[in-house]
C-alpha positions as CSV (number, residue, x, y, z in Angstrom):
1,M,-7.3,42.5,13.3
2,D,-6.7,40.8,10.0
3,Q,-8.5,37.4,10.3
4,L,-5.8,35.9,8.2
5,Y,-3.6,36.0,11.3
6,D,-6.4,34.9,13.7
7,A,-5.6,31.9,15.9
8,G,-8.7,30.2,14.7
9,T,-7.5,30.5,11.1
10,I,-4.1,29.1,11.9
11,E,-5.8,26.1,13.7
12,A,-8.2,25.6,10.8
13,V,-5.3,25.5,8.3
14,A,-3.3,23.1,10.5
15,R,-6.4,20.7,10.8
16,L,-6.9,20.9,7.1
17,K,-3.3,20.0,6.4
18,D,-3.2,17.1,8.9
19,A,-6.5,15.6,7.7
20,A,-5.4,15.7,4.1
21,V,-2.2,13.9,4.8
22,R,-3.9,11.2,6.9
23,L,-6.5,10.7,4.2
24,S,-4.0,10.4,1.4
25,D,-2.3,7.6,3.4
26,L,-5.6,6.0,4.4
27,L,-7.2,5.9,1.0
28,V,-3.8,5.5,-0.9
29,L,-4.6,8.5,-3.2
30,D,-2.9,8.8,-6.6
31,C,-2.4,12.5,-5.8
32,R,-0.2,11.8,-2.8
33,P,2.9,13.5,-4.3
34,A,0.8,16.7,-4.8
35,V,-0.5,16.4,-1.2
36,D,3.1,16.1,0.0
37,A,4.1,19.3,-1.9
38,W,1.1,21.1,-0.6
39,Q,1.8,20.0,3.0
40,Q,5.4,21.3,2.7
41,A,4.1,24.6,1.4
42,V,1.6,24.9,4.3
43,E,4.1,24.0,6.9
44,A,7.0,26.0,5.5
45,R,5.4,29.0,3.8
46,L,2.1,29.6,5.5
47,L,1.6,28.4,9.1
48,P,4.8,29.9,10.7
49,R,4.3,33.1,8.7
50,L,0.8,33.8,10.0
51,K,2.4,34.8,13.2
52,P,2.2,38.7,13.2
53,D,5.7,39.4,14.5
54,F,7.5,37.0,12.1
55,P,10.3,38.8,10.1
56,L,10.3,39.1,6.4
57,V,12.6,36.4,5.0
58,A,14.7,37.3,1.9
59,A,16.5,34.4,0.3
60,I,19.5,34.8,-1.9
61,C,19.5,32.1,-4.6
62,G,21.3,31.3,-7.9
63,G,23.3,28.7,-9.7
64,G,26.8,27.6,-8.9
65,S,29.5,30.3,-8.9
66,S,26.9,33.0,-9.4
67,G,28.1,35.0,-6.3
68,K,25.4,34.2,-3.8
69,S,27.6,34.1,-0.7
70,T,29.6,37.2,-1.9
71,L,26.3,39.1,-2.2
72,F,25.2,37.8,1.2
73,N,28.4,39.0,2.9
74,A,28.0,42.4,1.3
75,L,24.5,42.8,2.6
76,V,25.3,41.6,6.0
77,G,28.4,43.8,6.2
78,R,30.9,41.1,7.2
79,P,32.4,37.9,5.7
80,L,30.3,35.1,7.3
81,S,29.8,32.8,4.3
82,P,32.8,31.3,2.5
83,T,33.4,32.4,-1.1
84,G,35.6,31.2,-4.0
85,G,35.7,30.3,-7.6
86,R,34.5,26.7,-7.1
87,A,30.8,25.9,-7.3
88,G,29.1,24.1,-4.4
89,I,31.3,25.3,-1.6
90,N,28.4,26.0,0.7
91,R,26.3,22.9,1.6
92,R,23.9,24.3,4.1
93,P,21.8,27.5,4.5
94,L,22.9,30.4,6.7
95,I,20.2,32.6,8.3
96,A,21.1,36.1,9.5
97,I,18.7,38.2,11.6
98,S,18.9,41.4,13.7
99,T,20.2,41.1,17.2
100,Q,16.9,42.5,18.4
101,Y,15.4,39.0,17.8
102,K,17.6,37.5,20.5
103,E,15.2,38.5,23.1
104,K,12.0,37.4,21.2
105,P,11.2,33.8,22.0
106,G,9.9,31.6,19.1
107,V,11.3,33.6,16.2
108,A,14.5,31.6,15.7
109,D,12.4,28.4,16.2
110,A,9.9,29.5,13.6
111,L,12.7,30.3,11.1
112,C,14.0,26.8,11.5
113,D,10.6,25.0,11.5
114,P,10.5,24.5,7.7
115,F,13.8,22.6,8.0
116,G,12.5,20.4,10.8
117,C,15.3,21.3,13.2
118,A,16.1,23.4,16.3
119,P,18.1,26.7,15.9
120,K,21.9,26.3,16.0
121,L,24.3,29.2,16.0
122,L,27.1,29.5,13.5
123,E,30.4,29.1,15.2
124,A,32.9,28.8,12.3
125,M,32.6,29.5,8.6
126,E,33.9,26.0,7.8
127,E,30.7,24.5,9.2
128,L,28.9,25.7,6.1
129,A,31.0,23.5,3.8
130,S,29.5,20.3,5.3
131,P,25.9,19.2,4.5
132,G,23.5,19.7,7.4
133,D,20.7,21.8,8.9
134,P,20.7,25.6,8.7
135,L,22.9,27.7,10.9
136,L,21.8,31.0,12.5
137,C,23.7,34.2,13.3
138,Y,22.6,37.5,14.8
139,Q,23.9,40.8,13.2
140,E,23.6,44.3,14.4
141,S,23.8,45.7,10.9
142,L,20.6,44.1,9.8
143,P,17.4,46.1,10.2
144,P,14.6,44.7,12.4
145,G,11.9,42.8,10.6
146,L,14.3,41.3,8.1
147,A,15.9,37.8,7.9
148,L,18.5,37.2,5.2
149,L,19.0,33.7,4.0
150,D,22.1,32.4,2.1
151,T,21.1,29.2,0.2
152,P,23.2,26.5,-1.3
153,D,23.4,26.5,-5.1
154,F,20.7,24.2,-6.7
155,D,22.5,23.2,-9.9
156,T,25.8,21.6,-8.8
157,G,25.9,18.1,-10.1
158,A,25.2,16.3,-13.4
159,G,22.7,14.0,-15.1
160,G,19.8,15.3,-13.2
161,S,21.4,14.6,-9.8
162,Y,22.0,17.7,-7.8
163,Q,23.8,17.5,-4.5
164,N,22.1,20.5,-2.9
165,R,18.8,20.6,-4.6
166,E,16.6,19.3,-1.8
167,M,18.1,21.7,0.8
168,A,17.9,24.6,-1.7
169,E,14.3,23.8,-2.4
170,R,13.4,23.8,1.3
171,S,15.3,27.1,1.8
172,L,13.5,28.8,-1.1
173,S,10.1,27.5,0.0
174,A,10.6,29.2,3.3
175,A,11.3,32.7,1.8
176,D,8.9,35.6,1.5
177,V,10.9,37.4,-1.2
178,L,13.8,36.0,-3.4
179,I,17.0,37.7,-4.5
180,Y,18.0,35.9,-7.7
181,I,21.6,36.4,-8.7
182,F,22.8,35.3,-12.2
183,T,25.7,35.8,-14.6
184,N,26.0,36.3,-18.3
185,A,26.8,32.5,-18.6
186,N,23.5,31.4,-17.1
187,Y,20.9,34.2,-17.3
188,N,19.0,32.3,-20.0
189,N,19.5,28.8,-18.5
190,R,16.0,27.5,-18.5
191,D,16.7,24.7,-16.1
192,N,17.7,27.3,-13.5
193,T,14.8,29.7,-14.2
194,D,12.3,26.9,-14.4
195,F,13.3,25.7,-11.0
196,I,13.2,29.2,-9.5
197,A,9.8,29.8,-11.2
198,R,8.4,26.7,-9.6
199,M,9.6,28.0,-6.2
200,L,8.0,31.4,-6.8
201,T,4.6,30.5,-8.3
202,T,3.6,26.9,-7.3
203,V,1.6,27.9,-4.2
204,G,1.1,31.7,-4.1
205,T,3.2,34.1,-6.1
206,R,6.2,35.7,-4.4
207,N,8.1,38.8,-5.6
208,S,11.8,39.0,-6.3
209,F,14.8,41.2,-6.9
210,L,17.1,40.4,-9.8
211,V,20.9,40.9,-9.5
212,Y,23.0,40.6,-12.6
213,R,26.7,39.9,-11.9
214,V,28.5,41.4,-14.9
215,Y,31.7,43.3,-16.0
216,P,31.6,47.1,-15.9
217,S,31.7,47.1,-19.8
218,F,28.0,45.9,-19.9
219,S,25.6,48.8,-20.5
220,D,22.5,49.3,-18.4
221,E,20.5,48.5,-21.5
222,E,22.1,45.1,-21.8
223,V,21.6,44.5,-18.1
224,L,17.9,45.4,-18.4
225,D,17.5,43.4,-21.5
226,H,19.0,40.2,-20.0
227,A,17.1,40.8,-16.8
228,G,13.9,41.1,-18.7
229,T,14.5,37.7,-20.2
230,V,15.0,36.3,-16.7
231,G,11.9,38.0,-15.5
232,R,9.7,36.6,-18.3
233,N,11.2,33.1,-17.7
234,L,10.2,33.4,-14.1
235,Y,6.8,35.0,-14.2
236,G,5.7,35.1,-17.8
237,E,3.6,38.2,-18.6
238,G,3.4,39.1,-14.9
239,A,7.1,39.9,-14.6
240,G,6.5,43.7,-14.4
241,Q,4.2,43.2,-11.4
242,H,6.5,40.8,-9.5
243,V,10.1,41.9,-10.2
244,L,10.7,44.6,-7.6
245,G,14.0,45.9,-8.9
246,V,17.0,45.1,-11.2
247,Y,20.5,45.5,-9.8
248,R,24.0,44.9,-11.2
249,A,26.8,43.4,-9.2
250,V,30.0,44.7,-10.6
251,E,32.5,41.9,-11.5
252,D,36.0,42.8,-10.2
253,N,39.2,40.9,-9.6
254,R,39.5,42.3,-6.0
255,V,35.9,41.1,-5.3
256,A,36.7,37.7,-6.7
257,A,39.8,37.5,-4.5
258,G,37.7,38.5,-1.4
259,E,39.7,41.7,-0.9
260,Q,36.6,43.9,-1.0
261,P,32.8,43.5,-0.9
262,V,30.8,43.4,-4.1
263,G,29.1,46.6,-5.2
264,V,25.4,46.3,-5.9
265,V,24.1,49.1,-8.0
266,P,20.4,49.8,-9.0
267,T,19.7,49.8,-12.8
268,G,16.9,51.5,-14.7
269,D,14.5,53.9,-13.1
270,G,15.1,52.8,-9.6
271,R,17.8,54.4,-7.6
272,T,17.3,52.7,-4.3
273,G,20.0,50.4,-3.0
274,L,19.2,46.7,-2.5
275,M,19.5,46.7,1.3
276,E,17.6,50.0,1.5
277,A,14.8,48.5,-0.7
278,L,14.7,45.5,1.6
279,S,14.6,47.7,4.7
280,Q,11.8,49.8,3.3
281,M,9.6,46.9,2.8
282,D,6.7,46.7,5.3
283,P,6.9,43.1,6.5
284,R,3.1,43.0,7.4
285,Q,2.1,44.4,4.0
286,V,4.5,42.1,2.0
287,K,3.5,39.1,4.0
288,G,-0.1,40.0,3.9
289,E,-0.2,40.1,0.2
290,L,1.9,37.0,-0.1
291,H,0.1,35.1,2.5
292,R,-3.3,35.9,1.0
293,S,-1.9,34.6,-2.3
294,I,-0.5,31.5,-0.6
295,F,-3.7,31.1,1.5
296,T,-5.9,31.3,-1.5
297,D,-3.9,28.6,-3.4
298,V,-3.8,26.4,-0.3
299,I,-7.5,26.5,0.1
300,H,-8.1,26.0,-3.6
301,Q,-5.9,23.0,-3.6
302,G,-7.4,21.8,-0.3
303,R,-10.8,21.8,-1.9
304,G,-9.4,19.7,-4.8
305,F,-8.0,17.2,-2.3
306,V,-11.4,17.0,-0.5
307,E,-13.0,16.2,-3.8
308,A,-10.4,13.5,-4.6
309,V,-11.0,12.1,-1.1
310,R,-14.7,12.0,-1.6
311,Q,-14.3,10.2,-4.9
312,A,-12.0,7.6,-3.3
313,D,-14.5,7.2,-0.4
314,E,-17.4,6.7,-2.9
315,H,-15.3,4.2,-4.8
316,L,-14.6,2.3,-1.6
317,A,-18.4,2.3,-0.7
318,A,-19.3,1.1,-4.2
319,Y,-16.8,-1.7,-4.1
320,L,-17.9,-2.9,-0.6
321,E,-21.6,-2.8,-1.6
322,G,-20.7,-4.7,-4.8
323,L,-18.8,-7.3,-2.8
324,R,-21.7,-7.8,-0.4
325,T,-24.1,-8.2,-3.3
326,I,-21.9,-10.8,-4.9
327,Q,-21.5,-12.6,-1.6
328,R,-25.3,-12.6,-1.2
329,S,-25.7,-14.4,-4.5
330,Y,-23.1,-17.0,-3.6
331,V,-24.7,-17.6,-0.2
332,Q,-27.9,-18.4,-1.9
333,E,-26.1,-20.6,-4.3
334,A,-24.5,-22.5,-1.4
335,L,-28.0,-23.4,-0.1
336,S,-29.5,-24.7,-3.3
337,H,-30.2,-28.2,-1.8
338,L,-31.0,-27.3,1.8
339,P,-33.9,-29.5,3.1
340,M,-36.6,-28.0,5.3
341,D,-38.1,-31.3,6.4
342,A,-36.2,-31.5,9.7
343,V,-37.2,-28.1,11.0
344,V,-40.9,-28.7,10.0
345,R,-40.9,-32.1,11.8
346,R,-39.2,-30.6,14.9
347,F,-41.7,-27.7,15.0
348,S,-44.6,-30.2,14.7
349,Q,-43.1,-32.3,17.5
350,I,-42.7,-29.2,19.8
351,W,-46.3,-28.3,19.0
352,R,-47.7,-31.7,19.9
353,D,-45.5,-31.9,23.0
354,T,-46.7,-28.6,24.3
355,D,-50.4,-29.3,23.8
356,P,-52.5,-28.8,26.9
357,S,-53.6,-32.1,28.5
358,H,-57.3,-31.6,27.6
359,V,-56.3,-31.0,24.0
360,K,-54.1,-34.1,24.0
361,F,-57.1,-36.1,25.2
362,M,-59.4,-34.6,22.6
363,R,-56.7,-35.3,19.9
364,K,-56.8,-39.0,20.6
365,T,-60.1,-39.2,18.7
366,G,-58.7,-36.9,16.0
367,Q,-55.8,-39.3,15.5
368,V,-58.2,-42.0,14.4
369,V,-59.7,-39.6,11.9
370,E,-56.4,-38.3,10.7
371,G,-54.9,-41.8,10.1
372,P,-56.9,-42.5,6.9
373,L,-56.3,-39.0,5.7
374,Q,-52.5,-39.4,6.1
375,M,-52.6,-42.7,4.2
376,A,-54.6,-41.1,1.4
377,L,-52.2,-38.2,1.1
378,R,-49.2,-40.6,1.0
379,A,-51.0,-42.7,-1.7
380,A,-51.9,-39.7,-3.7
381,K,-48.3,-38.4,-3.6
382,W,-47.0,-41.9,-4.6
383,I,-49.3,-42.1,-7.5
384,R,-48.5,-38.6,-8.7
385,G,-44.8,-39.4,-8.4
386,R,-45.2,-42.6,-10.4
387,K,-47.1,-40.8,-13.1
388,A,-44.5,-38.1,-13.4
389,G,-41.6,-40.5,-13.3
390,K,-40.2,-39.0,-10.1
391,K,-37.7,-40.8,-8.0
392,E,-38.0,-41.2,-4.3
393,A,-36.6,-38.5,-2.1
394,A,-32.9,-38.6,-1.9
395,P,-31.4,-40.0,1.3
396,E,-29.6,-37.7,3.7
397,G,-26.2,-38.8,2.5
398,A,-27.0,-37.7,-1.0
399,V,-28.4,-34.4,0.2
400,A,-25.2,-33.8,2.2
401,A,-23.1,-34.5,-0.9
402,A,-25.2,-32.1,-2.9
403,M,-24.9,-29.4,-0.2
404,E,-21.1,-29.9,-0.1
405,A,-20.8,-29.5,-3.8
406,D,-22.9,-26.3,-3.6
407,L,-20.7,-24.9,-0.9
408,V,-17.5,-25.7,-2.8
409,Q,-18.8,-24.1,-6.0
410,A,-20.1,-21.0,-4.2
411,A,-17.0,-20.6,-2.2
412,N,-14.7,-20.9,-5.2
413,G,-16.8,-18.3,-7.1
414,L,-16.8,-15.9,-4.3
415,R,-13.1,-16.1,-3.7
416,K,-12.4,-15.6,-7.4
417,A,-14.5,-12.4,-7.3
418,A,-12.7,-11.2,-4.2
419,V,-9.2,-11.6,-5.6
420,D,-9.9,-10.3,-9.2
421,P,-8.7,-6.8,-10.1
422,E,-12.3,-5.7,-10.5
423,L,-15.7,-6.9,-9.4
424,M,-18.1,-8.0,-12.1
425,L,-21.8,-7.9,-11.0
426,R,-24.5,-9.5,-13.1
427,L,-27.9,-8.8,-11.6
428,S,-31.5,-9.3,-12.5
429,R,-33.0,-6.0,-13.4
430,S,-35.7,-6.7,-10.9
431,D,-33.1,-6.9,-8.1
432,P,-33.3,-3.8,-5.8
433,A,-29.5,-3.8,-5.8
434,V,-29.5,-2.6,-9.4
435,D,-30.8,0.8,-8.5
436,Q,-28.5,1.0,-5.6
437,M,-25.4,0.2,-7.6
438,R,-26.4,2.7,-10.3
439,E,-26.7,5.4,-7.7
440,L,-23.3,4.5,-6.2
441,L,-21.6,4.5,-9.5
442,R,-23.3,7.7,-10.6
443,R,-21.4,9.6,-7.9
444,L,-18.0,8.4,-9.2
445,T,-17.6,11.3,-11.6
446,K,-13.8,10.9,-11.7
447,H,-14.1,7.2,-12.5
448,P,-15.9,6.9,-15.9
449,D,-14.4,3.5,-16.3
450,M,-16.5,2.2,-13.5
451,A,-20.1,2.1,-14.6
452,E,-23.0,-0.1,-15.8
453,S,-21.2,-1.8,-18.7
454,S,-24.3,-3.4,-20.3
455,T,-27.9,-4.2,-19.9
456,R,-29.1,-7.2,-21.9
457,G,-32.5,-8.5,-21.5
458,D,-33.3,-9.0,-17.8
459,T,-29.6,-8.7,-16.7
460,A,-27.6,-5.6,-15.7
461,T,-23.8,-5.8,-15.6
462,F,-21.6,-3.5,-13.4
463,R,-17.7,-3.3,-13.2
464,I,-16.0,-1.9,-10.1
465,S,-12.2,-1.8,-9.8
466,L,-10.4,-2.6,-6.5
467,P,-9.8,0.5,-4.4
468,P,-6.1,1.0,-3.7
469,A,-6.8,1.1,0.1
470,L,-7.8,-2.6,-0.1
471,A,-4.8,-3.8,-2.2
472,D,-2.9,-5.2,0.8
473,A,-5.9,-7.1,2.1
474,Q,-6.6,-8.6,-1.3
475,E,-3.0,-9.6,-1.7
476,A,-3.1,-11.4,1.7
477,L,-6.3,-13.2,0.6
478,R,-4.7,-14.2,-2.7
479,G,-1.6,-15.6,-0.9
480,A,-3.5,-17.7,1.7
481,N,-3.7,-21.5,1.3
482,W,-7.1,-21.8,-0.3
483,S,-7.2,-25.6,-0.3
484,A,-6.7,-25.7,3.5
485,T,-9.3,-22.9,3.9
486,L,-11.8,-24.8,1.8
487,E,-11.3,-28.0,3.8
488,D,-11.9,-26.1,7.0
489,M,-15.1,-24.6,5.6
490,L,-16.4,-28.1,4.7
491,A,-15.5,-29.4,8.1
492,R,-17.5,-26.6,9.8
493,Q,-20.6,-26.9,7.6
494,E,-23.7,-28.0,9.5
495,S,-25.3,-31.3,8.7
496,P,-28.4,-31.1,6.4
497,G,-30.8,-31.6,9.2
498,G,-28.7,-30.0,11.9
499,L,-30.7,-28.0,14.5
500,T,-28.6,-25.8,16.7
501,G,-29.5,-24.8,20.2
502,E,-30.2,-21.3,19.0
503,L,-32.6,-22.5,16.4
504,E,-34.3,-24.9,18.9
505,E,-34.9,-21.9,21.2
506,E,-36.3,-19.9,18.2
507,L,-38.8,-22.8,17.4
508,Q,-39.9,-23.0,21.1
509,R,-40.5,-19.2,21.0
510,L,-42.5,-19.5,17.8
511,V,-44.7,-22.2,19.2
512,R,-45.4,-20.0,22.3
513,E,-46.3,-17.1,20.1
514,Q,-48.6,-19.1,17.8
515,R,-50.4,-20.6,20.8
516,A,-50.9,-17.2,22.3
517,R,-52.6,-16.0,19.1
518,M,-55.0,-19.0,18.9
519,T,-58.6,-18.5,19.7
520,T,-60.6,-20.9,21.8
521,F,-62.3,-22.2,18.7
522,D,-58.9,-22.9,17.1
523,Q,-57.8,-24.8,20.1
524,I,-60.9,-27.0,20.0
525,R,-60.7,-27.6,16.2
526,Q,-57.0,-28.3,16.4
527,T,-56.8,-27.7,12.7
528,F,-53.2,-26.7,13.1
529,A,-52.4,-30.0,14.9
530,A,-54.0,-32.0,12.1
531,M,-52.1,-30.2,9.4
532,L,-48.8,-30.5,11.4
533,N,-49.3,-34.2,11.7
534,I,-49.8,-34.5,7.9
535,I,-47.0,-32.3,6.7
536,P,-44.0,-34.3,8.0
537,A,-45.3,-37.3,6.2
538,T,-44.9,-35.6,2.8
539,A,-41.1,-35.2,3.5
540,A,-40.8,-32.9,0.5
541,V,-40.8,-29.4,1.7
542,T,-38.8,-27.3,-0.9
543,Y,-38.2,-23.6,-1.5
544,V,-36.9,-21.1,-4.1
545,L,-34.9,-18.0,-3.1
546,S,-35.6,-14.7,-4.8
547,T,-34.6,-11.1,-4.5
548,G,-37.9,-9.9,-5.8
549,D,-41.4,-10.3,-4.4
550,P,-42.8,-13.5,-6.1
551,V,-46.2,-11.9,-6.7
552,G,-48.8,-14.5,-7.8
553,A,-46.6,-17.5,-7.1
554,V,-48.1,-20.6,-5.5
555,G,-46.8,-21.6,-2.1
556,I,-46.0,-20.0,1.2
557,K,-44.2,-16.7,0.7
558,V,-41.6,-15.8,3.3
559,K,-39.9,-12.4,3.4
560,L,-36.5,-12.4,5.0
561,A,-36.3,-8.7,5.6
562,G,-33.0,-7.1,6.4
563,L,-30.9,-10.3,6.1
564,F,-28.7,-8.7,3.5
565,G,-28.7,-5.1,4.5
566,L,-31.1,-3.0,2.4
567,N,-32.0,-5.9,0.1
568,D,-35.0,-8.0,1.0
569,L,-34.8,-11.7,0.2
570,Y,-37.9,-13.8,-0.4
571,A,-38.3,-17.6,-0.1
572,L,-41.2,-19.3,-1.8
573,V,-41.9,-22.5,0.2
574,A,-43.7,-25.3,-1.7
575,I,-45.5,-28.0,0.5
576,P,-47.0,-30.8,-1.6
577,A,-49.5,-31.7,1.1
578,T,-51.3,-28.4,0.7
579,A,-52.6,-29.3,-2.8
580,G,-56.4,-29.0,-2.8
581,M,-56.5,-27.4,0.7
582,K,-59.2,-24.9,1.4
583,K,-58.1,-21.3,1.2
584,A,-59.0,-20.6,4.9
585,D,-56.9,-23.6,6.0
586,L,-54.1,-22.7,3.6
587,K,-54.0,-19.2,5.0
588,Q,-53.9,-20.6,8.5
589,L,-51.1,-22.9,7.6
590,E,-49.1,-20.1,6.0
591,A,-49.5,-18.0,9.2
592,L,-48.2,-21.0,11.2
593,L,-45.3,-22.2,8.9
594,A,-44.1,-18.9,7.5
595,P,-42.3,-17.9,10.8
596,V,-40.8,-21.4,10.9
597,A,-39.5,-21.2,7.4
598,R,-38.2,-17.7,8.1
599,A,-36.3,-18.8,11.2
600,W,-34.9,-21.8,9.4
601,L,-33.7,-20.0,6.3
602,T,-32.4,-17.0,8.2
603,H,-30.4,-19.3,10.5
604,K,-28.9,-21.2,7.6
605,L,-28.2,-18.1,5.4
606,T,-26.7,-16.2,8.3
607,A,-24.4,-19.2,9.1
608,I,-23.1,-19.5,5.5
609,E,-22.7,-15.7,5.3
610,A,-20.7,-15.7,8.5
611,L,-18.5,-18.6,7.2
612,F,-17.9,-16.8,3.9
613,E,-17.0,-13.5,5.7
614,E,-14.7,-15.3,8.1
615,K,-12.8,-17.3,5.4
616,I,-13.1,-15.1,2.2
617,T,-14.4,-11.6,2.3
618,G,-14.0,-10.6,5.9
619,A,-10.6,-9.0,5.6
620,L,-11.7,-6.9,2.7
621,L,-15.0,-5.8,4.3
622,Q,-13.5,-5.1,7.7
623,K,-10.6,-3.1,6.2
624,G,-12.9,-1.2,3.9
625,Q,-15.3,-0.4,6.8
626,A,-12.5,0.7,9.0
627,V,-11.0,3.0,6.3
628,S,-14.4,4.5,5.5
629,A,-15.2,5.2,9.2
630,A,-11.8,6.8,9.7
631,A,-12.1,8.8,6.5
632,A,-15.6,10.1,7.5
633,D,-14.1,11.9,10.6
634,D,-11.3,13.5,8.6
635,I,-13.5,14.5,5.7
636,Q,-15.7,16.3,8.2
637,R,-12.7,18.1,9.7
638,M,-11.6,19.2,6.2
639,D,-15.1,20.5,5.4
640,Q,-15.2,22.5,8.7
641,S,-11.7,23.9,8.1
642,L,-12.4,24.8,4.5
643,A,-15.7,26.5,5.6
644,H,-13.8,28.6,8.1
645,C,-11.0,29.5,5.6
646,G,-13.6,30.3,3.0
647,R,-15.2,32.9,5.3
648,V,-11.8,34.4,6.0
649,L,-11.2,34.7,2.2
650,E,-14.5,36.5,1.7
651,K,-13.8,39.0,4.5
652,T,-10.2,39.7,3.5
653,A,-10.9,39.9,-0.3
């Protein structure tokens, strides 16, 4: 059995078509018109015809008043379609098939499938004069394996507006072979032949018979010469391969008056009548060659659509990653003045409160020793500050105002980036995101406009345009009341020293873990406790955020791994009280405080990130992630279908 007609092949083509249509809608592809034309070709010209017992469909086509219905009636053997001297009489297709198909279920349905309607029998000739779905009639005179289709003319109208063009196009798309009838007045009408050529060759190449309606005075040489012009206009240099025969329909007053059927006479070397030639055509052979041609084009175009889909998906991925990267930088900017004193003091308090009773007793003596040390540290800090001209630490109200200003500035910057037509990323060349963005943009071979635009000094700049799939989400963000949104964000911002219940639990857990790791000697020395008593008194714990490892820097280095996806974030925490501390004690202090700083910064950064996503970027990110997830499934279906169809092509070549 020819695998082209295998049920698995039919299913694979149907899956390929459905996935392509869904993806073109989902990703808002520029090639959507091409996908629509391809979908129509698959539905009308391929899928129904892969059924082995489907008849050969021969469509009679031509311009207005060319004699289509007259020829149809002559081939059928009775006047079924109205004729006359006026163009555009018939407004709907008429399908004639052998009476043998009455008892074959599904054939009439498949013939009407391309038109999206159920079969309806012709009851009166006048029905054809009104626009509507095709009508069907059974005729004993027609041979089995042949369906004859009378189509509306495609050129009635003016100014590029044709009243029957859409129905004619659907009719011709459904045909396996065309019978093109023309007259001396329109044989070289390029508008007409260009339209028919598109029907014949856009997806697959179909053969045709040419019928020239002329007066008896025309010689065969003239008929063949004019028919040759038509053939070249339709097929170019391939006319000799695809024009199956040239016939003349003799013009006669009695034919025009409807008193007798038109005579169709073969011209040239062929001496086989048109109906005889149609009857002799092997439907499986004709359809096999045609369907292989259509199938090849469908798969070729399907591969092109998959590539367009992949590019759109990669574009979407690059934009989402770029937006997350920009959001990360604005989250850091929003926390430029975040104090850590409160969390260090609270950790110290939890540590002291959870000391065992014997340690608390032993620490009473230590407190006497630590007192002078704390005073000395305060004095040293005060002296250093006076010498450097430093001001006293800002009160909490001033810190809160600075944090509010940071949040407003960061939120405004992030919103502007999110509503702009393209993202503009300026990153330090040491930022791991640079390599990631380069790789994402490298895959966008169809978007040369989106690339690394410049690299100056230590900065790399990238431009990424908005994917069409996110246009609606961006427009909604742009239209929202930003002033009200910003006020709501400020109202929900935590106080500078605010400790949530979640963070309190995290600090309690860290104390338990630290105590579990302490040796007996550590517990007796209580070096930790001494340092924790000293640190809050400094009240000047600061930090610097960095996307690169601050190698060699002075301070407690905290790695916030995984906070922003694949990009690690580092915080360099500076504690003035550690100046002059022994290396062993400093290492012990870092082991103690690094988890505290990590918990504090992670909590604050995550809170601001969640706020920014909820109020600014969330709709874009969520829509993009949903589109990408849905696209992944359909891309996989298209790949599987194309792989199946590719194997069929190899075996049927």
